[in-house]
MIZASE-929093 format. One record per residue (C-alpha): residue in three letters; residue number from 1; x, y, z. Coordinates in steps of 0.1 Angstrom, whole numbers, plus 5000, padded with zeros to 4 digits. Layout:
! residues N
<atom aa="ALA" i="NUM" px="X" py="Y" pz="Z"/>
...
//
This chain:
! residues 168
<atom aa="MET" i="1" px="0926" py="2160" pz="7772"/>
<atom aa="THR" i="2" px="0912" py="2174" pz="7740"/>
<atom aa="ASP" i="3" px="0875" py="2178" pz="7733"/>
<atom aa="THR" i="4" px="0877" py="2151" pz="7706"/>
<atom aa="ARG" i="5" px="0894" py="2127" pz="7730"/>
<atom aa="GLN" i="6" px="0869" py="2134" pz="7758"/>
<atom aa="ASP" i="7" px="0840" py="2127" pz="7734"/>
<atom aa="PHE" i="8" px="0856" py="2095" pz="7723"/>
<atom aa="VAL" i="9" px="0861" py="2083" pz="7759"/>
<atom aa="SER" i="10" px="0826" py="2094" pz="7769"/>
<atom aa="HIS" i="11" px="0810" py="2075" pz="7739"/>
<atom aa="ARG" i="12" px="0832" py="2045" pz="7746"/>
<atom aa="ARG" i="13" px="0820" py="2044" pz="7783"/>
<atom aa="THR" i="14" px="0784" py="2047" pz="7772"/>
<atom aa="PHE" i="15" px="0788" py="2019" pz="7746"/>
<atom aa="LEU" i="16" px="0805" py="1996" pz="7771"/>
<atom aa="GLY" i="17" px="0778" py="2003" pz="7797"/>
<atom aa="LEU" i="18" px="0751" py="1995" pz="7773"/>
<atom aa="LEU" i="19" px="0769" py="1964" pz="7761"/>
<atom aa="GLY" i="20" px="0772" py="1952" pz="7797"/>
<atom aa="LEU" i="21" px="0735" py="1959" pz="7803"/>
<atom aa="GLY" i="22" px="0726" py="1939" pz="7772"/>
<atom aa="ALA" i="23" px="0748" py="1910" pz="7783"/>
<atom aa="ALA" i="24" px="0731" py="1910" pz="7817"/>
<atom aa="MET" i="25" px="0695" py="1908" pz="7806"/>
<atom aa="PRO" i="26" px="0696" py="1872" pz="7793"/>
<atom aa="THR" i="27" px="0713" py="1862" pz="7826"/>
<atom aa="LEU" i="28" px="0685" py="1879" pz="7846"/>
<atom aa="ALA" i="29" px="0659" py="1862" pz="7824"/>
<atom aa="ALA" i="30" px="0676" py="1828" pz="7828"/>
<atom aa="CYS" i="31" px="0675" py="1833" pz="7866"/>
<atom aa="GLY" i="32" px="0637" py="1837" pz="7865"/>
<atom aa="PHE" i="33" px="0634" py="1875" pz="7864"/>
<atom aa="SER" i="34" px="0603" py="1884" pz="7846"/>
<atom aa="PRO" i="35" px="0586" py="1918" pz="7848"/>
<atom aa="ALA" i="36" px="0552" py="1901" pz="7847"/>
<atom aa="GLN" i="37" px="0561" py="1880" pz="7877"/>
<atom aa="ALA" i="38" px="0573" py="1911" pz="7896"/>
<atom aa="LYS" i="39" px="0538" py="1927" pz="7894"/>
<atom aa="SER" i="40" px="0509" py="1918" pz="7916"/>
<atom aa="PHE" i="41" px="0478" py="1903" pz="7899"/>
<atom aa="PRO" i="42" px="0442" py="1898" pz="7911"/>
<atom aa="ILE" i="43" px="0448" py="1860" pz="7913"/>
<atom aa="ALA" i="44" px="0478" py="1852" pz="7933"/>
<atom aa="ARG" i="45" px="0489" py="1817" pz="7944"/>
<atom aa="SER" i="46" px="0520" py="1803" pz="7960"/>
<atom aa="ASP" i="47" px="0545" py="1784" pz="7940"/>
<atom aa="ALA" i="48" px="0533" py="1752" pz="7957"/>
<atom aa="GLU" i="49" px="0497" py="1759" pz="7948"/>
<atom aa="TRP" i="50" px="0506" py="1766" pz="7911"/>
<atom aa="ARG" i="51" px="0526" py="1733" pz="7910"/>
<atom aa="LYS" i="52" px="0496" py="1714" pz="7924"/>
<atom aa="ARG" i="53" px="0471" py="1731" pz="7900"/>
<atom aa="LEU" i="54" px="0491" py="1728" pz="7867"/>
<atom aa="THR" i="55" px="0507" py="1700" pz="7849"/>
<atom aa="ARG" i="56" px="0545" py="1701" pz="7848"/>
<atom aa="GLU" i="57" px="0545" py="1715" pz="7812"/>
<atom aa="GLU" i="58" px="0517" py="1740" pz="7820"/>
<atom aa="TYR" i="59" px="0538" py="1752" pz="7850"/>
<atom aa="ARG" i="60" px="0570" py="1754" pz="7828"/>
<atom aa="ILE" i="61" px="0552" py="1776" pz="7803"/>
<atom aa="LEU" i="62" px="0528" py="1797" pz="7825"/>
<atom aa="ARG" i="63" px="0551" py="1802" pz="7856"/>
<atom aa="GLU" i="64" px="0586" py="1799" pz="7841"/>
<atom aa="ALA" i="65" px="0580" py="1816" pz="7807"/>
<atom aa="GLY" i="66" px="0587" py="1784" pz="7788"/>
<atom aa="THR" i="67" px="0577" py="1776" pz="7752"/>
<atom aa="GLU" i="68" px="0562" py="1745" pz="7738"/>
<atom aa="ARG" i="69" px="0575" py="1729" pz="7706"/>
<atom aa="ALA" i="70" px="0560" py="1743" pz="7675"/>
<atom aa="PHE" i="71" px="0532" py="1723" pz="7658"/>
<atom aa="THR" i="72" px="0525" py="1702" pz="7690"/>
<atom aa="SER" i="73" px="0493" py="1719" pz="7703"/>
<atom aa="PRO" i="74" px="0459" py="1707" pz="7692"/>
<atom aa="LEU" i="75" px="0447" py="1743" pz="7697"/>
<atom aa="ASP" i="76" px="0468" py="1754" pz="7667"/>
<atom aa="ASN" i="77" px="0443" py="1736" pz="7645"/>
<atom aa="GLU" i="78" px="0412" py="1745" pz="7665"/>
<atom aa="LYS" i="79" px="0386" py="1760" pz="7641"/>
<atom aa="ARG" i="80" px="0354" py="1759" pz="7662"/>
<atom aa="LYS" i="81" px="0337" py="1791" pz="7675"/>
<atom aa="GLY" i="82" px="0344" py="1797" pz="7711"/>
<atom aa="THR" i="83" px="0367" py="1813" pz="7737"/>
<atom aa="PHE" i="84" px="0403" py="1806" pz="7747"/>
<atom aa="LEU" i="85" px="0409" py="1807" pz="7784"/>
<atom aa="CYS" i="86" px="0440" py="1809" pz="7806"/>
<atom aa="ALA" i="87" px="0449" py="1774" pz="7817"/>
<atom aa="GLY" i="88" px="0461" py="1788" pz="7850"/>
<atom aa="CYS" i="89" px="0431" py="1807" pz="7862"/>
<atom aa="GLY" i="90" px="0403" py="1805" pz="7836"/>
<atom aa="ASN" i="91" px="0404" py="1842" pz="7825"/>
<atom aa="GLU" i="92" px="0389" py="1846" pz="7790"/>
<atom aa="LEU" i="93" px="0418" py="1857" pz="7768"/>
<atom aa="TYR" i="94" px="0409" py="1854" pz="7731"/>
<atom aa="SER" i="95" px="0378" py="1849" pz="7709"/>
<atom aa="SER" i="96" px="0380" py="1824" pz="7681"/>
<atom aa="ALA" i="97" px="0369" py="1853" pz="7658"/>
<atom aa="THR" i="98" px="0404" py="1868" pz="7661"/>
<atom aa="LYS" i="99" px="0423" py="1834" pz="7656"/>
<atom aa="TYR" i="100" px="0441" py="1828" pz="7623"/>
<atom aa="ASP" i="101" px="0466" py="1804" pz="7608"/>
<atom aa="SER" i="102" px="0500" py="1822" pz="7610"/>
<atom aa="LYS" i="103" px="0517" py="1789" pz="7599"/>
<atom aa="SER" i="104" px="0541" py="1795" pz="7629"/>
<atom aa="GLY" i="105" px="0531" py="1763" pz="7647"/>
<atom aa="TRP" i="106" px="0514" py="1781" pz="7676"/>
<atom aa="PRO" i="107" px="0478" py="1793" pz="7680"/>
<atom aa="SER" i="108" px="0478" py="1829" pz="7667"/>
<atom aa="PHE" i="109" px="0454" py="1858" pz="7672"/>
<atom aa="TRP" i="110" px="0453" py="1893" pz="7660"/>
<atom aa="LYS" i="111" px="0437" py="1907" pz="7691"/>
<atom aa="ALA" i="112" px="0430" py="1898" pz="7727"/>
<atom aa="LEU" i="113" px="0397" py="1903" pz="7745"/>
<atom aa="PRO" i="114" px="0395" py="1937" pz="7762"/>
<atom aa="GLY" i="115" px="0415" py="1938" pz="7794"/>
<atom aa="ALA" i="116" px="0424" py="1901" pz="7792"/>
<atom aa="VAL" i="117" px="0462" py="1903" pz="7787"/>
<atom aa="GLY" i="118" px="0491" py="1925" pz="7797"/>
<atom aa="THR" i="119" px="0526" py="1929" pz="7782"/>
<atom aa="ALA" i="120" px="0561" py="1932" pz="7794"/>
<atom aa="THR" i="121" px="0595" py="1934" pz="7777"/>
<atom aa="ASP" i="122" px="0613" py="1901" pz="7776"/>
<atom aa="TYR" i="123" px="0651" py="1898" pz="7770"/>
<atom aa="LYS" i="124" px="0653" py="1861" pz="7774"/>
<atom aa="ILE" i="125" px="0670" py="1855" pz="7741"/>
<atom aa="GLY" i="126" px="0692" py="1886" pz="7742"/>
<atom aa="TYR" i="127" px="0670" py="1912" pz="7725"/>
<atom aa="PRO" i="128" px="0638" py="1928" pz="7735"/>
<atom aa="ARG" i="129" px="0605" py="1911" pz="7726"/>
<atom aa="THR" i="130" px="0569" py="1918" pz="7738"/>
<atom aa="GLU" i="131" px="0559" py="1891" pz="7762"/>
<atom aa="VAL" i="132" px="0521" py="1886" pz="7767"/>
<atom aa="HIS" i="133" px="0507" py="1874" pz="7800"/>
<atom aa="CYS" i="134" px="0473" py="1868" pz="7816"/>
<atom aa="ALA" i="135" px="0461" py="1900" pz="7832"/>
<atom aa="ASP" i="136" px="0445" py="1881" pz="7860"/>
<atom aa="CYS" i="137" px="0472" py="1857" pz="7872"/>
<atom aa="GLY" i="138" px="0503" py="1869" pz="7853"/>
<atom aa="GLY" i="139" px="0509" py="1836" pz="7836"/>
<atom aa="HIS" i="140" px="0532" py="1837" pz="7806"/>
<atom aa="LEU" i="141" px="0512" py="1831" pz="7774"/>
<atom aa="GLY" i="142" px="0537" py="1838" pz="7746"/>
<atom aa="HIS" i="143" px="0548" py="1869" pz="7726"/>
<atom aa="ILE" i="144" px="0533" py="1896" pz="7704"/>
<atom aa="PHE" i="145" px="0550" py="1903" pz="7670"/>
<atom aa="GLY" i="146" px="0543" py="1930" pz="7644"/>
<atom aa="ASP" i="147" px="0537" py="1907" pz="7615"/>
<atom aa="GLY" i="148" px="0501" py="1899" pz="7619"/>
<atom aa="PRO" i="149" px="0470" py="1906" pz="7597"/>
<atom aa="GLU" i="150" px="0449" py="1937" pz="7596"/>
<atom aa="PRO" i="151" px="0432" py="1953" pz="7613"/>
<atom aa="THR" i="152" px="0459" py="1953" pz="7641"/>
<atom aa="GLY" i="153" px="0490" py="1941" pz="7622"/>
<atom aa="LYS" i="154" px="0498" py="1921" pz="7654"/>
<atom aa="ARG" i="155" px="0504" py="1884" pz="7659"/>
<atom aa="HIS" i="156" px="0497" py="1871" pz="7694"/>
<atom aa="CYS" i="157" px="0518" py="1839" pz="7692"/>
<atom aa="ILE" i="158" px="0504" py="1819" pz="7721"/>
<atom aa="ASN" i="159" px="0515" py="1786" pz="7737"/>
<atom aa="GLY" i="160" px="0486" py="1761" pz="7733"/>
<atom aa="LEU" i="161" px="0493" py="1746" pz="7768"/>
<atom aa="ALA" i="162" px="0488" py="1780" pz="7783"/>
<atom aa="MET" i="163" px="0452" py="1779" pz="7772"/>
<atom aa="ASP" i="164" px="0420" py="1759" pz="7774"/>
<atom aa="PHE" i="165" px="0393" py="1761" pz="7748"/>
<atom aa="VAL" i="166" px="0355" py="1764" pz="7755"/>
<atom aa="PRO" i="167" px="0333" py="1759" pz="7724"/>
<atom aa="ALA" i="168" px="0304" py="1783" pz="7718"/>
//
């Protein structure tokens, strides 16, 4: 085989391998694979305990990485000073001082409280996104995008049902 032909075959195999990997990621995500769920967290409960503690919708979002419909959460319009907590474990996640109206339909913040959240790569819709989860219980909160305001340029797009609000 000529060098050019070998290069073509090698590149083709690499391309097909990557294509297969890309096709497999949404399937893994649909089967419940989540890097956040694979880690251990300070607060660990059995599936039965989570189901007892959370409403059906909270469970779907926090434990199954679901998403609520846009513009349905009262927390999207919350303007009081206070703190947003994880609805699963009570961990303090976001200060109202970093909340802003992104007009996305979900509560949005430009920064989390120090050490409050973790991130993982999510392939659920076929391409990589930054998933954000509670650092204490691993509950899925939403995603982080790079179209937020200064000073971070980040938009933490968070499901309202994943949080509780405590006024100052």
